[in-house]
TIRO-2110 file (N, C-alpha, C; in Angstrom, 1 decimal):
// TIRO-2110
156.5, 52.7, 119.9, N, 1, A
156.6, 53.9, 119.1, CA, 1, A
155.3, 54.1, 118.4, C, 1, A
154.8, 55.3, 118.6, N, 2, A
153.5, 55.6, 118.0, CA, 2, A
153.6, 56.1, 116.6, C, 2, A
152.6, 55.7, 115.7, N, 3, A
152.7, 56.1, 114.3, CA, 3, A
152.0, 57.5, 114.2, C, 3, A
152.8, 58.4, 113.7, N, 4, A
152.4, 59.8, 113.7, CA, 4, A
151.6, 60.1, 112.4, C, 4, A
151.5, 59.2, 111.4, N, 5, A
150.9, 59.4, 110.1, CA, 5, A
149.4, 59.1, 110.1, C, 5, A
148.9, 58.6, 111.2, N, 6, A
147.5, 58.2, 111.3, CA, 6, A
146.6, 59.5, 111.6, C, 6, A
145.6, 59.7, 110.7, N, 7, A
144.7, 60.8, 110.9, CA, 7, A
143.3, 60.3, 111.2, C, 7, A
142.8, 60.7, 112.3, N, 8, A
141.5, 60.2, 112.7, CA, 8, A
140.4, 61.0, 112.0, C, 8, A
139.5, 60.3, 111.3, N, 9, A
138.4, 60.9, 110.5, CA, 9, A
137.2, 61.2, 111.4, C, 9, A
136.6, 62.3, 111.2, N, 10, A
135.4, 62.6, 112.0, CA, 10, A
134.2, 62.0, 111.3, C, 10, A
133.3, 61.6, 112.0, N, 11, A
132.1, 61.0, 111.4, CA, 11, A
131.3, 62.1, 110.6, C, 11, A
130.9, 61.7, 109.4, N, 12, A
130.2, 62.7, 108.6, CA, 12, A
128.8, 63.0, 109.1, C, 12, A
128.4, 64.2, 109.0, N, 13, A
127.1, 64.6, 109.4, CA, 13, A
126.1, 64.4, 108.2, C, 13, A
124.9, 64.0, 108.5, N, 14, A
123.9, 63.8, 107.5, CA, 14, A
123.5, 65.2, 107.0, C, 14, A
123.4, 65.3, 105.7, N, 15, A
123.0, 66.5, 105.1, CA, 15, A
121.5, 66.4, 104.7, C, 15, A
120.8, 67.4, 104.6, N, 16, A
119.4, 67.4, 104.3, CA, 16, A
119.1, 66.7, 102.9, C, 16, A
120.1, 66.7, 102.0, N, 17, A
119.9, 66.1, 100.7, CA, 17, A
119.9, 64.5, 100.8, C, 17, A
120.7, 64.0, 101.8, N, 18, A
120.8, 62.6, 101.9, CA, 18, A
119.7, 62.0, 102.8, C, 18, A
119.1, 62.8, 103.6, N, 19, A
118.1, 62.3, 104.5, CA, 19, A
116.7, 62.5, 104.0, C, 19, A
115.9, 61.4, 104.1, N, 20, A
114.5, 61.5, 103.7, CA, 20, A
113.7, 62.3, 104.8, C, 20, A
112.8, 63.1, 104.3, N, 21, A
112.0, 63.8, 105.3, CA, 21, A
111.0, 62.8, 105.8, C, 21, A
110.5, 63.2, 107.0, N, 22, A
109.5, 62.3, 107.6, CA, 22, A
108.2, 62.3, 106.8, C, 22, A
107.8, 63.4, 106.2, N, 23, A
106.7, 63.4, 105.3, CA, 23, A
106.8, 62.5, 104.1, C, 23, A
108.0, 62.5, 103.5, N, 24, A
108.2, 61.6, 102.4, CA, 24, A
108.2, 60.1, 102.8, C, 24, A
108.7, 59.8, 104.0, N, 25, A
108.7, 58.4, 104.5, CA, 25, A
107.3, 58.0, 104.7, C, 25, A
106.5, 58.8, 105.3, N, 26, A
105.0, 58.5, 105.5, CA, 26, A
104.3, 58.3, 104.2, C, 26, A
104.6, 59.1, 103.2, N, 27, A
104.0, 59.0, 101.9, CA, 27, A
104.3, 57.7, 101.2, C, 27, A
105.6, 57.3, 101.3, N, 28, A
106.1, 56.0, 100.7, CA, 28, A
105.4, 54.9, 101.4, C, 28, A
105.3, 54.9, 102.8, N, 29, A
104.6, 53.8, 103.5, CA, 29, A
103.2, 53.7, 103.1, C, 29, A
102.5, 54.9, 103.0, N, 30, A
101.1, 54.9, 102.6, CA, 30, A
100.9, 54.3, 101.2, C, 30, A
101.8, 54.7, 100.3, N, 31, A
101.7, 54.2, 98.9, CA, 31, A
102.0, 52.7, 98.9, C, 31, A
103.0, 52.2, 99.7, N, 32, A
103.2, 50.8, 99.7, CA, 32, A
102.1, 50.0, 100.4, C, 32, A
101.5, 50.6, 101.4, N, 33, A
100.3, 49.9, 102.0, CA, 33, A
99.1, 49.8, 101.0, C, 33, A
98.9, 50.9, 100.3, N, 34, A
97.8, 50.9, 99.3, CA, 34, A
98.1, 49.9, 98.2, C, 34, A
99.4, 49.8, 97.7, N, 35, A
99.7, 48.8, 96.7, CA, 35, A
99.5, 47.4, 97.2, C, 35, A
99.9, 47.1, 98.5, N, 36, A
99.6, 45.8, 99.0, CA, 36, A
98.1, 45.5, 99.1, C, 36, A
97.3, 46.5, 99.5, N, 37, A
95.9, 46.3, 99.5, CA, 37, A
95.3, 46.0, 98.2, C, 37, A
95.7, 46.7, 97.2, N, 38, A
95.2, 46.5, 95.8, CA, 38, A
95.7, 45.2, 95.3, C, 38, A
96.9, 44.8, 95.6, N, 39, A
97.5, 43.5, 95.1, CA, 39, A
96.7, 42.4, 95.8, C, 39, A
96.3, 42.5, 97.1, N, 40, A
95.6, 41.5, 97.7, CA, 40, A
94.2, 41.3, 97.1, C, 40, A
93.6, 42.4, 96.8, N, 41, A
92.2, 42.3, 96.2, CA, 41, A
92.4, 41.6, 94.8, C, 41, A
93.4, 42.0, 94.0, N, 42, A
93.6, 41.4, 92.7, CA, 42, A
93.9, 39.9, 92.8, C, 42, A
94.7, 39.5, 93.7, N, 43, A
95.0, 38.1, 93.8, CA, 43, A
93.8, 37.3, 94.3, C, 43, A
93.0, 37.9, 95.2, N, 44, A
91.8, 37.2, 95.6, CA, 44, A
90.8, 37.1, 94.5, C, 44, A
90.6, 38.1, 93.7, N, 45, A
89.6, 38.0, 92.6, CA, 45, A
90.1, 37.1, 91.5, C, 45, A
91.4, 37.1, 91.3, N, 46, A
92.0, 36.1, 90.3, CA, 46, A
91.8, 34.7, 90.8, C, 46, A
92.0, 34.4, 92.1, N, 47, A
91.8, 33.1, 92.6, CA, 47, A
90.3, 32.7, 92.4, C, 47, A
89.4, 33.6, 92.7, N, 48, A
87.9, 33.3, 92.6, CA, 48, A
87.6, 33.1, 91.1, C, 48, A
88.2, 33.9, 90.2, N, 49, A
87.9, 33.7, 88.8, CA, 49, A
88.5, 32.4, 88.3, C, 49, A
89.6, 32.0, 88.8, N, 50, A
90.2, 30.7, 88.4, CA, 50, A
89.3, 29.6, 88.8, C, 50, A
88.8, 29.6, 90.0, N, 51, A
87.9, 28.6, 90.5, CA, 51, A
86.6, 28.5, 89.7, C, 51, A
86.0, 29.6, 89.4, N, 52, A
84.7, 29.6, 88.6, CA, 52, A
85.0, 29.3, 87.2, C, 52, A
86.1, 29.8, 86.6, N, 53, A
86.4, 29.4, 85.3, CA, 53, A
86.7, 27.9, 85.1, C, 53, A
87.4, 27.4, 86.0, N, 54, A
87.6, 25.9, 86.0, CA, 54, A
86.3, 25.2, 86.1, C, 54, A
85.5, 25.6, 87.0, N, 55, A
84.2, 24.9, 87.2, CA, 55, A
83.3, 25.0, 85.9, C, 55, A
83.3, 26.2, 85.3, N, 56, A
82.6, 26.3, 84.1, CA, 56, A
83.1, 25.5, 82.9, C, 56, A
84.4, 25.4, 82.8, N, 57, A
85.1, 24.6, 81.8, CA, 57, A
84.7, 23.1, 82.0, C, 57, A
84.8, 22.7, 83.3, N, 58, A
84.5, 21.3, 83.6, CA, 58, A
83.0, 21.0, 83.3, C, 58, A
82.1, 21.9, 83.5, N, 59, A
80.7, 21.6, 83.2, CA, 59, A
80.5, 21.5, 81.7, C, 59, A
81.1, 22.5, 81.0, N, 60, A
80.8, 22.5, 79.5, CA, 60, A
81.5, 21.4, 78.8, C, 60, A
82.8, 21.1, 79.1, N, 61, A
83.5, 20.1, 78.4, CA, 61, A
83.5, 18.7, 79.0, C, 61, A
83.2, 18.6, 80.2, N, 62, A
83.2, 17.3, 80.9, CA, 62, A
84.7, 16.8, 81.1, C, 62, A
85.6, 17.8, 81.1, N, 63, A
87.0, 17.5, 81.3, CA, 63, A
87.3, 17.1, 82.7, C, 63, A
88.4, 16.5, 83.0, N, 64, A
88.8, 16.2, 84.3, CA, 64, A
89.2, 17.5, 85.0, C, 64, A
89.2, 17.4, 86.3, N, 65, A
89.4, 18.6, 87.1, CA, 65, A
90.8, 19.3, 86.8, C, 65, A
91.8, 18.5, 86.7, N, 66, A
93.2, 19.1, 86.5, CA, 66, A
93.2, 19.8, 85.1, C, 66, A
92.5, 19.2, 84.1, N, 67, A
92.5, 19.8, 82.8, CA, 67, A
91.8, 21.1, 82.8, C, 67, A
90.7, 21.2, 83.5, N, 68, A
89.9, 22.5, 83.6, CA, 68, A
90.7, 23.5, 84.3, C, 68, A
91.4, 23.1, 85.4, N, 69, A
92.2, 24.0, 86.1, CA, 69, A
93.4, 24.5, 85.3, C, 69, A
94.0, 23.6, 84.5, N, 70, A
95.1, 24.1, 83.6, CA, 70, A
94.6, 25.1, 82.6, C, 70, A
93.4, 24.8, 82.0, N, 71, A
92.9, 25.8, 81.1, CA, 71, A
92.6, 27.1, 81.7, C, 71, A
92.0, 27.1, 82.9, N, 72, A
91.6, 28.3, 83.6, CA, 72, A
92.9, 29.1, 83.9, C, 72, A
93.9, 28.4, 84.4, N, 73, A
95.2, 29.1, 84.6, CA, 73, A
95.8, 29.7, 83.4, C, 73, A
95.7, 29.0, 82.3, N, 74, A
96.2, 29.5, 81.0, CA, 74, A
95.4, 30.8, 80.6, C, 74, A
94.1, 30.8, 80.8, N, 75, A
93.3, 31.9, 80.3, CA, 75, A
93.5, 33.1, 81.2, C, 75, A
93.3, 32.9, 82.5, N, 76, A
93.4, 34.1, 83.5, CA, 76, A
94.8, 34.6, 83.7, C, 76, A
95.7, 33.7, 83.8, N, 77, A
97.1, 34.2, 84.0, CA, 77, A
97.7, 34.6, 82.7, C, 77, A
97.2, 34.1, 81.6, N, 78, A
97.6, 34.7, 80.3, CA, 78, A
97.2, 36.1, 80.2, C, 78, A
96.0, 36.4, 80.6, N, 79, A
95.5, 37.8, 80.7, CA, 79, A
96.5, 38.7, 81.5, C, 79, A
96.8, 38.2, 82.7, N, 80, A
97.7, 39.0, 83.6, CA, 80, A
99.0, 39.2, 83.0, C, 80, A
99.6, 38.1, 82.3, N, 81, A
100.9, 38.2, 81.7, CA, 81, A
100.8, 39.3, 80.5, C, 81, A
99.8, 39.3, 79.8, N, 82, A
99.6, 40.2, 78.7, CA, 82, A
99.6, 41.7, 79.2, C, 82, A
98.9, 41.9, 80.3, N, 83, A
98.8, 43.2, 80.9, CA, 83, A
100.2, 43.6, 81.4, C, 83, A
100.9, 42.7, 82.1, N, 84, A
102.2, 43.0, 82.6, CA, 84, A
103.2, 43.3, 81.4, C, 84, A
103.0, 42.6, 80.3, N, 85, A
103.9, 42.8, 79.2, CA, 85, A
103.8, 44.3, 78.6, C, 85, A
102.5, 44.8, 78.7, N, 86, A
102.3, 46.1, 78.2, CA, 86, A
102.8, 47.1, 79.2, C, 86, A
102.7, 46.9, 80.5, N, 87, A
103.1, 47.8, 81.5, CA, 87, A
104.7, 47.8, 81.6, C, 87, A
105.3, 46.7, 81.5, N, 88, A
106.8, 46.6, 81.7, CA, 88, A
107.6, 47.0, 80.5, C, 88, A
107.0, 47.3, 79.4, N, 89, A
107.7, 47.7, 78.2, CA, 89, A
108.2, 49.1, 78.4, C, 89, A
109.5, 49.3, 78.1, N, 90, A
110.1, 50.6, 78.3, CA, 90, A
110.0, 51.5, 77.0, C, 90, A
110.3, 50.9, 75.9, N, 91, A
110.3, 51.7, 74.7, CA, 91, A
108.9, 51.9, 74.1, C, 91, A
108.5, 53.1, 73.7, N, 92, A
107.2, 53.3, 73.2, CA, 92, A
106.9, 52.5, 71.9, C, 92, A
107.9, 52.4, 71.0, N, 93, A
107.8, 51.6, 69.8, CA, 93, A
107.4, 50.2, 70.1, C, 93, A
108.1, 49.6, 71.0, N, 94, A
107.9, 48.2, 71.4, CA, 94, A
106.5, 48.0, 72.0, C, 94, A
106.2, 49.0, 72.9, N, 95, A
104.8, 49.0, 73.5, CA, 95, A
103.7, 49.0, 72.5, C, 95, A
103.9, 49.8, 71.4, N, 96, A
102.9, 49.8, 70.3, CA, 96, A
102.8, 48.4, 69.6, C, 96, A
104.0, 47.8, 69.4, N, 97, A
104.0, 46.5, 68.7, CA, 97, A
103.4, 45.4, 69.6, C, 97, A
103.7, 45.5, 70.9, N, 98, A
103.1, 44.5, 71.8, CA, 98, A
101.6, 44.7, 71.9, C, 98, A
101.2, 46.0, 72.0, N, 99, A
99.7, 46.3, 72.1, CA, 99, A
98.9, 45.9, 71.0, C, 99, A
99.5, 45.9, 69.8, N, 100, A
98.8, 45.5, 68.6, CA, 100, A
98.3, 44.0, 68.7, C, 100, A
99.0, 43.2, 69.4, N, 101, A
98.6, 41.8, 69.5, CA, 101, A
98.0, 41.6, 70.9, C, 101, A
98.4, 42.3, 71.9, N, 102, A
98.0, 42.1, 73.3, CA, 102, A
96.5, 42.5, 73.5, C, 102, A
96.2, 43.7, 72.9, N, 103, A
94.8, 44.2, 73.2, CA, 103, A
93.7, 43.3, 72.7, C, 103, A
93.8, 42.8, 71.5, N, 104, A
92.7, 41.8, 71.0, CA, 104, A
92.7, 40.5, 71.9, C, 104, A
93.9, 40.1, 72.3, N, 105, A
94.0, 38.9, 73.1, CA, 105, A
93.4, 39.1, 74.5, C, 105, A
93.7, 40.3, 75.0, N, 106, A
93.1, 40.7, 76.3, CA, 106, A
91.6, 40.7, 76.3, C, 106, A
91.1, 41.4, 75.2, N, 107, A
89.7, 41.5, 75.0, CA, 107, A
89.0, 40.1, 74.9, C, 107, A
89.6, 39.3, 74.1, N, 108, A
89.0, 37.9, 74.0, CA, 108, A
89.1, 37.1, 75.3, C, 108, A
90.2, 37.3, 76.0, N, 109, A
90.3, 36.6, 77.3, CA, 109, A
89.3, 37.1, 78.3, C, 109, A
89.1, 38.4, 78.3, N, 110, A
88.1, 38.9, 79.3, CA, 110, A
86.7, 38.5, 78.9, C, 110, A
86.4, 38.5, 77.7, N, 111, A
85.0, 38.0, 77.3, CA, 111, A
84.8, 36.6, 77.6, C, 111, A
85.8, 35.7, 77.2, N, 112, A
85.7, 34.3, 77.5, CA, 112, A
85.7, 34.0, 79.0, C, 112, A
86.5, 34.7, 79.8, N, 113, A
86.5, 34.5, 81.2, CA, 113, A
85.2, 34.9, 81.8, C, 113, A
84.7, 36.1, 81.4, N, 114, A
83.4, 36.6, 81.9, CA, 114, A
82.3, 35.6, 81.6, C, 114, A
82.3, 35.1, 80.4, N, 115, A
81.2, 34.1, 80.0, CA, 115, A
81.3, 32.9, 80.8, C, 115, A
82.5, 32.3, 81.0, N, 116, A
82.6, 31.1, 81.8, CA, 116, A
82.3, 31.3, 83.3, C, 116, A
82.8, 32.5, 83.8, N, 117, A
82.4, 32.8, 85.2, CA, 117, A
80.9, 32.9, 85.4, C, 117, A
80.3, 33.6, 84.5, N, 118, A
78.8, 33.8, 84.5, CA, 118, A
78.1, 32.4, 84.4, C, 118, A
78.6, 31.6, 83.6, N, 119, A
78.0, 30.3, 83.4, CA, 119, A
78.2, 29.5, 84.7, C, 119, A
79.3, 29.5, 85.3, N, 120, A
79.6, 28.8, 86.6, CA, 120, A
78.7, 29.3, 87.7, C, 120, A
78.6, 30.6, 87.8, N, 121, A
77.7, 31.2, 88.8, CA, 121, A
76.3, 30.8, 88.6, C, 121, A
75.8, 30.9, 87.3, N, 122, A
74.4, 30.6, 87.0, CA, 122, A
74.0, 29.2, 87.0, C, 122, A
75.0, 28.3, 87.0, N, 123, A
74.7, 26.8, 86.9, CA, 123, A
73.8, 26.3, 88.0, C, 123, A
73.8, 26.9, 89.1, N, 124, A
73.0, 26.4, 90.3, CA, 124, A
71.8, 27.2, 90.6, C, 124, A
71.5, 28.2, 89.7, N, 125, A
70.3, 29.0, 90.0, CA, 125, A
69.0, 28.3, 89.7, C, 125, A
67.9, 28.8, 90.3, N, 126, A
66.6, 28.2, 90.1, CA, 126, A
65.6, 29.1, 89.5, C, 126, A
65.8, 30.4, 89.5, N, 127, A
64.8, 31.3, 88.9, CA, 127, A
65.6, 32.4, 88.1, C, 127, A
64.8, 33.2, 87.3, N, 128, A
65.5, 34.2, 86.4, CA, 128, A
66.1, 35.3, 87.2, C, 128, A
65.6, 35.7, 88.4, N, 129, A
66.2, 36.8, 89.2, CA, 129, A
67.6, 36.4, 89.7, C, 129, A
67.7, 35.2, 90.2, N, 130, A
69.0, 34.7, 90.7, CA, 130, A
70.0, 34.5, 89.5, C, 130, A
69.4, 34.0, 88.4, N, 131, A
70.3, 33.9, 87.2, CA, 131, A
70.9, 35.2, 86.7, C, 131, A
70.0, 36.2, 86.7, N, 132, A
70.5, 37.6, 86.3, CA, 132, A
71.6, 38.1, 87.3, C, 132, A
71.4, 37.8, 88.6, N, 133, A
72.4, 38.2, 89.6, CA, 133, A
73.7, 37.4, 89.4, C, 133, A
73.5, 36.1, 89.1, N, 134, A
74.7, 35.3, 89.0, CA, 134, A
75.5, 35.7, 87.7, C, 134, A
74.8, 36.0, 86.7, N, 135, A
75.5, 36.4, 85.4, CA, 135, A
76.2, 37.8, 85.7, C, 135, A
75.5, 38.7, 86.4, N, 136, A
76.1, 40.0, 86.7, CA, 136, A
77.4, 39.8, 87.5, C, 136, A
77.4, 38.9, 88.5, N, 137, A
78.6, 38.7, 89.3, CA, 137, A
79.7, 38.0, 88.5, C, 137, A
79.3, 37.1, 87.6, N, 138, A
80.3, 36.4, 86.8, CA, 138, A
81.0, 37.3, 85.8, C, 138, A
80.2, 38.3, 85.3, N, 139, A
80.8, 39.3, 84.4, CA, 139, A
81.7, 40.3, 85.1, C, 139, A
81.3, 40.6, 86.4, N, 140, A
82.0, 41.6, 87.2, CA, 140, A
83.4, 41.1, 87.6, C, 140, A
83.6, 39.9, 87.8, N, 141, A
84.9, 39.4, 88.3, CA, 141, A
86.0, 39.8, 87.3, C, 141, A
86.0, 39.4, 86.1, N, 142, A
87.1, 39.7, 85.2, CA, 142, A
87.2, 41.3, 85.0, C, 142, A
86.1, 41.9, 85.1, N, 143, A
86.1, 43.4, 84.9, CA, 143, A
86.9, 44.0, 86.1, C, 143, A
86.7, 43.5, 87.3, N, 144, A
87.4, 44.0, 88.5, CA, 144, A
88.9, 43.7, 88.5, C, 144, A
89.2, 42.6, 87.9, N, 145, A
90.7, 42.2, 87.9, CA, 145, A
91.4, 43.2, 87.0, C, 145, A
END
């Protein structure tokens, strides 16, 4: 005996509002690709900065390698965390409160990181021209991050 109460539903058709346009899909893919590229550059520069910062700390303090790496991670990744804290804050009032403390800390971190990177770059130079180039490169790394 067949059940007469069953109604077969027709598949719904996609409406233009529910479907992304091809142009929008391409724009999102382009934006994602650009974000990945920028992220890759930032991670590479951060790794380079960590290495030079660690080397500079080791030269100045005579600390063991793991200690200088721990300090370098604290300095550079602390800077990244402070920047993310400012970006991720939703409320404007909280953003201002965080910025009040984060901005001076970021400035100090950048200056310290730039100084130690410049020192590590310049430690092996033999003439003033190379030292100037090394210092310039050392200062540029935190600026680019």
